[in-house]
C-alpha positions as CSV (number, residue, x, y, z in Angstrom):
1,M,6.3,4.5,13.7
2,K,6.7,6.2,10.6
3,R,6.5,3.1,8.9
4,K,3.7,2.0,11.2
5,E,1.5,4.9,10.1
6,A,2.2,4.6,6.2
7,K,1.3,0.8,6.4
8,Q,-1.9,1.9,7.9
9,A,-2.5,4.4,5.2
10,L,-1.4,1.6,2.8
11,F,-4.5,-0.2,4.0
12,N,-7.0,2.6,3.7
13,L,-5.8,3.0,0.3
14,L,-6.3,-0.6,-0.7
15,E,-9.6,-0.7,1.1
16,E,-10.9,2.5,-0.3
17,H,-9.6,1.9,-3.8
18,E,-10.5,-1.7,-5.1
19,G,-7.9,-2.6,-8.1
20,I,-5.8,0.5,-7.1
21,S,-2.1,-0.4,-8.7
22,I,1.0,-0.4,-6.8
23,R,2.5,2.7,-8.6
24,E,-0.5,4.5,-7.8
25,V,-0.7,3.4,-4.5
26,Q,3.2,4.7,-3.9
27,K,1.9,8.2,-5.4
28,A,-0.8,8.2,-3.1
29,L,1.1,7.7,0.0
30,E,3.9,10.1,-1.4
31,E,1.5,12.9,-1.3
32,L,0.8,11.7,2.6
33,G,4.4,12.2,3.0
34,F,5.5,8.8,2.8
35,V,8.1,8.0,0.3
36,Y,8.7,4.4,-0.4
37,N,9.2,2.3,-3.5
38,H,7.1,0.0,-5.2
39,V,9.3,-2.9,-4.2
40,T,8.8,-2.2,-0.4
41,I,5.1,-1.4,-0.6
42,W,5.1,-4.6,-2.9
43,R,6.5,-6.6,0.2
44,W,4.5,-5.1,2.7
45,I,1.4,-6.2,1.0
46,C,3.0,-9.9,0.4
47,D,4.0,-10.0,4.3
48,D,0.7,-9.1,5.8
49,P,-2.5,-11.5,5.1
50,D,-4.9,-8.5,5.6
51,L,-3.2,-6.4,2.8
52,Q,-3.1,-9.5,0.8
53,E,-7.1,-9.9,1.0
54,L,-7.3,-6.2,0.2
55,R,-4.8,-6.4,-2.8
56,K,-6.8,-9.2,-5.0
57,S,-5.6,-8.3,-8.4
58,P,-2.2,-8.6,-9.9
59,V,-0.1,-5.3,-10.6
């Protein structure tokens, strides 16, 4: 359940902050109580077409 909430928070961050870096996303998720490394976050983005659309700029 926590992972699903973290992915939703990730979606919201990418939607609200165009061009945000993976490290900035990681820091913002940590502030929300979700501790995941940048590699995990990047995999979520690579595995989800909706997140890929939001994350158009390179890391």
